[in-house]
C-alpha positions in Angstrom: 0.0 0.0 0.0 1.6 3.3 -1.0 0.7 6.7 -2.6 2.8 9.6 -3.6 -0.1 12.0 -3.0 -0.9 14.0 0.1 -4.4 12.5 0.3 -4.7 9.7 2.8 -5.1 6.2 1.6 -8.0 4.6 3.6 -8.6 0.9 4.4 -11.8 0.4 6.3 -14.2 -2.3 7.5 -12.3 -5.3 6.1 -11.7 -8.7 7.5 -8.2 -10.0 6.7 -7.7 -13.8 6.9 -4.4 -15.7 6.8 -1.3 -14.8 4.9 2.1 -13.6 5.8 1.0 -9.9 5.9 -2.4 -8.5 5.9 -1.4 -4.9 5.1 2.1 -3.8 4.0 3.2 -0.2 3.8 6.4 0.4 1.9 6.6 3.8 0.3 9.3 5.6 -1.6 7.7 9.0 -1.0 5.7 10.6 1.8 2.6 8.6 2.6 -0.5 9.1 4.7 -2.9 6.3 5.5 -5.8 5.3 7.7 -6.7 1.7 8.7 -10.1 1.8 10.5 -12.4 -0.9 12.0 -10.5 -3.8 10.4 -10.1 -7.2 11.9 -7.0 -9.4 11.4 -7.0 -13.2 11.9 -4.1 -15.7 11.6 -1.6 -13.4 9.9 2.1 -13.7 10.6 2.1 -9.9 10.7 -1.1 -8.0 10.7 0.2 -4.5 9.7 3.8 -4.2 8.4 5.3 -0.7 8.0 9.0 -0.4 7.0 10.4 2.9 5.9 13.9 2.7 4.3 13.6 5.8 2.1 14.0 9.5 2.5 10.3 9.9 3.4 7.7 10.2 6.2 5.0 7.7 6.7 2.0 8.8 8.8 -0.4 6.0 9.7 -3.6 6.0 11.8 -4.8 2.7 13.1 -8.3 3.1 14.6 -10.7 0.6 16.3 -9.0 -2.4 14.9 -9.0 -6.0 16.3 -6.4 -8.7 16.1 -8.3 -12.0 16.6 -7.9 -15.7 17.3 -9.9 -17.6 16.2 -11.6 -15.7 13.4 -14.6 -17.4 11.8 -14.7 -18.1 8.1 -17.3 -15.9 6.5 -20.4 -17.8 5.2 -20.1 -19.0 1.6 -16.3 -19.0 1.6 -15.3 -22.0 -0.5 -11.6 -21.4 -0.6 -10.4 -20.9 2.9 -7.2 -19.0 3.5 -4.0 -20.5 4.8 -3.8 -19.7 8.5 -0.5 -18.5 9.9 0.5 -18.5 13.5 0.8 -14.9 14.7 4.3 -13.5 15.3 3.9 -9.7 15.1 0.7 -7.6 15.4 1.9 -4.2 14.2 5.5 -3.7 12.9 6.9 -0.2 12.7 10.4 0.2 11.3 12.6 3.2 10.3 15.9 2.1 8.8 18.5 4.4 7.3 19.4 2.6 4.1 21.3 5.5 2.4 23.7 8.1 3.8 22.2 10.8 1.6 18.8 12.4 1.7 16.3 13.0 4.5 16.0 10.3 7.2 13.1 7.9 7.3 10.4 8.7 9.8 7.3 6.7 10.8 4.5 8.3 12.8 1.7 6.0 14.0 -1.4 6.6 16.0 -2.9 3.4 17.3 -6.3 4.1 18.8 -8.5 1.5 20.6 -6.6 -1.6 19.5 -8.1 -4.8 20.8 -7.0 -8.5 21.0 -9.8 -11.1 20.9 -9.6 -14.8 21.4 -7.3 -17.3 23.1 -4.2 -17.2 20.8 -3.5 -20.8 21.6 -1.3 -21.3 18.6 1.6 -18.8 18.3 4.6 -18.6 16.1 7.8 -20.3 17.3 9.7 -18.8 14.4 9.0 -16.0 12.0 10.3 -12.5 11.2 13.6 -12.1 13.0 13.7 -10.1 16.2 15.6 -6.9 15.3 18.1 -4.9 17.2 19.1 -5.6 20.8 17.0 -7.3 23.4 17.2 -8.9 26.8 14.4 -11.4 27.2 14.0 -15.1 27.8 16.2 -17.9 29.1 18.8 -17.2 26.4 19.6 -14.2 24.3 18.5 -16.0 21.2 15.1 -17.0 22.3 12.4 -16.1 19.8 9.4 -14.2 21.1 6.2 -12.8 19.7 5.3 -9.1 20.0 2.0 -7.4 19.6 3.6 -4.1 18.6 7.2 -3.8 17.4 9.2 -0.6 17.0 12.7 -0.6 15.5 15.0 2.2 14.5 18.4 2.0 12.8 20.2 5.3 12.4 23.4 5.7 10.5 25.4 8.9 10.0 22.9 11.5 11.1 23.7 13.7 14.1 20.7 15.4 15.9 22.4 18.3 17.6 24.0 20.9 15.2 26.7 23.5 16.0 24.1 26.2 15.6 21.8 24.7 18.3 19.0 23.6 15.9 18.0 20.0 15.8 18.7 18.0 12.6 16.2 15.3 11.6 17.2 11.7 12.4 15.5 8.4 11.7 12.6 8.1 14.1 9.5 6.0 15.0 6.9 7.9 17.0 3.9 6.0 18.4 0.8 7.3 20.1 -1.0 4.4 21.7 -4.4 5.7 22.8 -6.8 3.6 24.8 -7.4 0.0 23.8 -7.4 -3.4 25.4 -4.1 -5.1 24.6 -4.5 -8.5 26.2 -1.6 -10.9 25.8 -3.8 -13.9 26.7 -1.2 -15.7 28.8 -2.8 -18.8 30.4 -1.7 -21.2 33.0 -3.8 -23.9 31.4 -2.2 -23.4 28.0 1.5 -22.4 28.7 2.3 -22.0 25.0 -0.7 -19.7 24.3 -0.6 -15.9 24.2 1.7 -13.1 23.1 5.1 -12.8 24.7 5.5 -9.0 24.7 3.0 -6.2 24.4 5.2 -3.4 23.1 8.8 -4.1 22.0 11.0 -1.2 21.1 14.6 -1.4 20.1 17.4 0.0 18.1 20.5 -1.2 16.4 23.9 -0.1 17.8 25.8 2.3 15.6 29.5 1.4 15.3 30.7 4.9 14.1 31.8 7.5 16.6 28.8 9.8 16.1 29.0 11.4 19.5 25.3 12.3 19.2 21.9 10.7 18.6 21.7 9.0 15.2 18.1 7.7 15.6 15.4 7.4 18.1 11.9 6.4 19.1 9.1 7.8 21.3 6.2 5.7 22.6 3.4 7.5 24.3 0.7 5.2 25.9 -2.3 7.3 27.0 -5.0 5.2 28.8 -5.7 1.7 27.8 -4.4 -1.6 29.2 -1.6 -4.0 28.5 -2.5 -7.2 30.3 -1.4 -10.8 30.6 1.7 -10.9 28.4 4.1 -13.7 29.0 7.6 -12.0 29.1 6.9 -8.2 29.4 4.2 -5.7 29.0 6.7 -3.2 27.6 10.3 -4.1 26.7 12.2 -1.0 25.6 15.9 -1.2 24.6 18.2 1.5 23.3 21.7 0.7 21.9 24.7 2.9 21.1 24.2 6.4 19.7 20.4 6.2 19.9 17.7 7.7 22.1 14.3 6.3 23.3 11.4 7.4 25.4 8.5 5.5 26.9 5.7 7.7 28.4 2.7 6.3 30.3 -0.2 8.5 31.2 -4.0 9.1 31.4 -4.5 5.9 33.4 -2.5 3.6 31.2 -2.1 0.2 33.0 0.3 -2.6 32.7 -0.6 -5.7 34.7 -0.5 -9.4 35.1 2.6 -10.1 33.1 3.7 -13.7 33.5 0.5 -14.8 35.0 0.8 -18.2 33.3 3.7 -19.1 35.6 4.0 -19.8 39.3 7.4 -17.9 39.4 9.8 -16.5 37.0 13.6 -16.3 36.7 15.8 -13.2 36.6 14.0 -10.0 35.5 11.6 -11.4 32.9 7.8 -11.2 33.5 8.0 -7.5 34.6 5.4 -4.9 33.7 7.9 -2.4 32.2 11.5 -3.5 31.3 14.0 -0.9 30.3 17.6 -1.5 29.1 20.1 1.2 28.0 23.5 0.5 26.5 25.7 3.5 25.6 22.7 5.5 24.7 19.8 7.4 26.3 16.4 6.0 27.5 13.7 7.8 29.5 10.7 6.5 31.4 8.1 9.1 32.0 4.7 8.7 33.6 1.7 10.8 34.8 -1.1 8.8 36.3 -0.2 5.2 35.2 -0.2 1.8 36.9 2.0 -1.3 36.9 0.6 -4.0 39.1 0.2 -7.7 39.7 3.2 -8.6 37.4 5.1 -11.8 38.2 8.4 -9.9 38.1 9.0 -6.2 39.0 6.5 -3.4 38.4 9.3 -1.5 36.7 12.8 -2.8 35.9 15.5 -0.5 34.7 19.1 -1.5 33.9 21.9 0.5 32.4 24.4 -1.8 30.7 27.0 1.0 30.0 27.0 4.7 29.5 29.0 6.8 27.0 32.1 8.3 28.6 33.3 10.1 25.5 33.7 13.7 26.7 33.0 15.0 23.1 29.5 13.5 23.2 27.0 16.2 22.3 23.9 14.8 24.0 22.9 13.2 27.4 23.5 9.6 28.2 21.8 7.3 30.8 18.5 5.8 31.8 16.4 8.7 33.0 13.3 8.6 35.2 10.6 11.2 35.4 7.6 9.4 36.9 4.7 11.0 38.8 1.4 9.8 40.2 2.3 6.2 39.4 0.6 3.2 41.2 2.9 0.2 41.6 1.3 -2.6 43.6 1.3 -6.3 44.2 4.2 -7.3 41.9 6.0 -10.5 42.6 9.4 -8.9 43.0 10.4 -5.3 43.6 8.0 -2.4 42.9 10.8 -0.5 41.1 14.2 -2.1 40.5 17.2 -0.3 39.2 20.5 -2.0 38.2 23.7 -0.5 36.7 26.8 -2.1 35.2 30.3 -0.7 35.0 30.6 2.9 33.9 26.9 3.4 33.8 24.2 5.7 35.3 20.6 4.8 36.1 17.8 7.0 37.4 19.3 10.1 35.7 21.4 11.1 32.7 24.7 12.9 32.5 26.1 15.2 29.9 29.4 16.9 29.3 30.1 20.6 29.9 32.8 22.8 28.4 34.8 24.2 31.3 37.2 26.1 29.0 40.4 25.4 27.2 38.7 22.7 25.2 38.2 20.6 28.3 34.9 18.9 28.9 33.7 17.5 32.2 30.8 15.3 33.2 27.8 16.8 35.0 25.0 15.0 36.7 22.8 18.1 36.8 21.1 20.4 34.3 23.4 23.2 33.4 22.0 26.5 32.0 22.8 27.0 28.3 22.8 23.2 27.5 19.6 22.4 25.7 19.0 19.0 24.1 16.2 17.1 22.5 15.7 15.1 25.7 15.5 15.7 29.5 18.5 15.1 31.6 20.1 15.6 35.0 18.9 14.0 38.2 15.7 11.9 37.7 12.7 12.0 39.9 10.1 9.6 41.4 7.3 11.9 42.5 3.9 11.4 44.2 3.9 7.6 43.6 2.1 4.9 45.6 4.1 1.7 45.9 2.8 -1.1 48.0 2.4 -4.8 48.7 5.2 -5.9 46.4 6.9 -9.3 47.1 10.3 -7.8 47.7 11.2 -4.1 48.2 9.3 -1.0 47.3 12.3 0.5 45.6 15.5 -1.4 45.1 19.0 -0.4 43.8 21.6 -2.9 42.9 25.1 -3.0 41.4 28.0 -5.5 41.5 30.2 -3.4 39.2 32.8 -0.6 39.8 32.3 3.0 38.7 28.6 3.2 38.8 26.1 6.0 39.4 22.5 6.1 40.8 21.0 9.5 40.4 17.2 9.9 41.2 15.3 11.7 44.0 12.2 10.2 45.6 9.7 12.8 46.8 6.0 13.0 47.9 5.7 9.2 47.6 4.0 6.7 49.9 5.6 3.3 50.2 4.0 0.6 52.3 3.8 -3.1 53.1 6.6 -4.3 50.8 8.1 -7.5 52.1 11.8 -6.7 51.8 11.7 -3.1 52.9 10.7 0.3 51.6 14.0 1.7 50.3 16.7 -1.0 49.8 20.1 -0.7 48.2 22.6 -3.5 47.7 26.2 -2.8 46.7 28.1 -6.1 46.0 31.5 -4.8 45.0 35.0 -5.8 45.9 37.1 -3.3 43.9 38.4 0.1 44.8 36.0 1.8 42.4 32.9 2.3 44.4 29.3 3.3 43.4 28.2 6.9 43.6 24.8 6.7 45.2 22.7 9.9 44.9 19.1 9.0 46.0 17.7 11.6 48.4 14.3 11.0 50.0 12.1 14.0 50.9 8.5 14.4 52.1 7.8 10.7 51.8 5.9 8.2 54.0 7.4 4.7 54.4 5.2 2.5 56.5 5.1 -1.2 57.5 7.6 -2.4 54.9 8.3 -5.9 56.1 6.7 -9.4 56.3 4.5 -10.0 59.3 6.7 -11.5 62.0 9.9 -10.8 60.3 12.7 -8.5 61.5 14.8 -8.8 58.4 13.4 -5.7 56.5 13.6 -2.0 57.4 12.1 1.2 56.2 15.5 2.2 54.8 18.5 -0.2 54.4 21.7 0.4 52.5 23.7 -2.8 52.5 27.4 -2.5 51.6 28.3 -6.1 50.9 31.7 -7.6 50.4 33.6 -4.4 51.0 37.4 -4.8 50.7 40.3 -2.5 51.5 38.1 0.0 53.4 36.4 1.3 50.3 32.8 2.5 50.7 30.2 4.0 48.5 30.1 7.7 47.8 26.9 9.6 48.8 27.9 13.0 47.4 28.9 14.6 44.1 29.9 18.2 43.1 30.5 19.5 39.6 29.1 21.8 37.0 25.6 22.8 37.9 25.9 22.3 41.7 26.1 19.5 44.2 24.1 16.4 45.0 23.9 14.2 48.1 21.8 11.3 49.5 19.7 12.9 52.2 16.6 11.7 54.2 14.4 14.7 54.9 11.0 15.6 56.3 9.7 12.0 56.0 7.8 9.5 58.1 9.5 6.1 58.6 7.5 3.7 60.6 7.4 -0.1 60.9 4.2 -2.2 61.6 5.3 -2.1 65.2 6.2 1.6 65.6 8.8 0.6 68.3 10.9 -1.4 65.8 14.0 0.2 64.3 13.6 1.8 60.9 17.3 1.5 60.1 19.5 -1.6 60.5 22.2 -1.4 63.2 25.0 -1.4 60.6 23.7 1.9 59.3 23.6 3.4 62.8 27.0 2.1 63.9 30.3 3.3 62.7 31.6 6.7 61.7 28.5 8.8 62.0 26.7 7.6 58.9 24.0 10.2 59.4 24.9 13.9 59.7 22.7 17.0 60.3 22.7 18.5 56.8 23.5 22.1 57.8 26.7 21.1 59.5 29.8 22.8 57.9 31.4 19.5 56.8 30.1 16.1 55.7 32.2 13.2 54.5 31.6 11.7 51.1 30.5 8.5 52.9 27.9 10.3 55.0 24.2 10.8 54.6 22.3 13.9 55.5 19.2 13.5 57.6 16.7 15.8 59.4 13.1 16.3 60.2 12.2 12.6 60.4 9.7 10.4 62.2 11.9 7.4 62.8 12.8 4.8 65.5 16.1 3.4 66.5 18.3 3.2 69.6 19.6 6.7 69.4 18.2 9.0 72.1 19.8 12.1 70.8 21.9 13.4 68.0 21.6 15.1 64.6 18.5 13.1 63.6 16.6 14.9 66.4 16.6 18.2 64.4 12.8 18.5 64.3 12.6 14.8 64.4 10.4 12.6 66.6 9.9 9.0 67.7 6.2 9.1 68.5 3.7 6.9 66.6 2.5 8.7 63.5 -1.1 10.1 63.8 -2.3 8.6 60.5 -5.7 9.5 59.3 -7.0 5.9 59.3 -7.8 4.7 62.8 -6.9 1.2 61.8 -4.4 0.5 59.0 -5.3 -2.2 56.4 -1.9 -3.1 55.2 -3.1 -5.0 52.1 -5.2 -2.1 50.9 -4.0 -0.2 47.9 -5.3 3.1 49.3 -2.5 5.5 50.1 -4.7 8.0 51.7 -4.9 5.9 54.9 -1.3 7.1 55.5 -2.2 10.8 55.3 -1.8 12.6 58.7 -4.9 13.2 60.7 -5.3 15.4 63.8 -1.8 16.0 65.2 -3.1 16.6 68.8 -0.1 17.0 71.1 2.3 15.8 68.3 2.9 19.2 66.9 6.3 18.3 65.7 4.7 16.3 62.9 3.7 19.7 61.6 7.3 21.1 61.9 10.2 20.6 59.5 13.6 22.2 59.1 13.9 25.6 57.5 15.8 24.3 54.5 15.3 21.4 52.0 18.6 21.1 50.2 17.7 18.8 47.3 17.4 19.3 43.6 14.0 20.1 42.2 10.8 21.9 43.3 8.4 18.9 43.5 7.9 19.2 47.2 6.1 22.5 46.8 3.1 20.3 46.2 2.2 17.2 48.2 1.0 13.7 47.3 -2.4 15.1 46.3 -0.9 18.0 44.4 -2.1 20.4 47.2 0.3 23.3 48.0 2.7 23.2 51.0 3.8 26.3 53.0 7.1 27.8 52.0 10.2 25.9 53.3 11.4 28.9 55.2 8.4 28.9 57.5 9.3 25.5 59.0 5.6 24.7 59.0 5.4 21.9 56.5 4.0 18.6 57.7 6.2 15.5 57.7 5.5 12.8 55.2 3.9 12.8 51.8 0.7 14.7 52.6 0.1 18.2 53.9 -2.9 18.4 56.3 -5.6 20.7 54.8 
């Protein structure tokens, strides 16, 4: 299907039976098309779009259904050859020539629906493009309902003049819909493996910039019951990618056909970044009841080239996200050697042709993507099988860079905020994960004393080397700090920190002291419990039981409002906080419900995620 004219080609109200491809779009010039109210049954690929030319393809897919089984229409004497499904919608932009404009694919997929049991799926078919990290082996074949692939080659997005140069792109707006993977414990081979699979091919040349990219914006709708991942997004060398979830978009019940899953498969959202840039953004979205993690993010490696013209890393900007009842961690972040997760760094010219790395936004450096320290804001994270938020590395020279604000984290079995550093070398992780105006409550299994509200475990340390909790450079300074937050176990008299964090060389330091070591954590304005009876944590801190609004806490409830503060009574210090909040970002000016807080300088903010009205 192709047309050199500006007028849209329309395909409407057609049933497509069997065949390798139901619809193929392959145009040598700009193309506009609409596929509306069509149904696809037993095609290897339902809609196949591949742009390898210097053109732009715009395709709207509206109110379509991918079905199994699809009944043969009455009177059909020559039935089609049924094919096991491998791909639902395939969207590729591949730079095939070094000259001319780059290929671009823009797709709006509105109200897509899967119908039927999909008991017979392809075990082989169109090859899986690019880089991916799924299955028991790297070569495992998997089916994907929506596939996005970009291969840039030679283009550089950021010009010397500051304008953006076009690069190969695939941009997808996924609006509404019921994307059901149909995984079934009674039929383990049935169903789709991945809901949305997005990837790129690594570019071997030294581009020092983005040579291609994709953006996926899911607004509303549901991705439910896929076997390996609801969303699996990968970005390889010299590319950029972005996954945005909003408007109530929900990813749930990944891996429901299994009793348990290995490694990090079967997670709702899986993100991998390797010498490139990848962002996860959300505004009112949910990832719940997945066999693995709610969100899993891993940086394999990050570009260290100081001539790189764009940010690198796996960047978080998530707000108002519900992450509940996942089998493993709510949010899990991992990073390999020379990588950054949670945020994205860039390189700043400090004069004399010398460039240095910055972990913060620096005025005058504008890019096609967001960068700096990432943020987890106003999220509700509960009832996950392991920790609410988990950070892990076993590699040297690693960076975690994300702040957690206005969030409520409760009843997670392995703790609320958990970090594990398994590292023997003298190159230690730089851990920059401040916590401000959050509520962490009841994060442990009933009857267990192995989990804590906050726990940073420095495993297998050798030679006296410890993680670094502070950084300074172009743009300012960052430090791990715990501020103006409520930490409380199911038994309020239980310790919120393990003894190994309390013992030793003053792990916690009042943040306005003149000096702090790189191995120390700032803390003030907390509700917490431990065996300290005085000290820096007492700066507007308290041990009293939190006066939560709910008279009786239902730990398994997914309602975060039960942890809002009620009548403070004699506990006025719950309504008092330090006069400063030295963290990056302004998110704490609004609370968990997006209501305004008093100015920091008044000292009248309430502790925890919610401001009493």
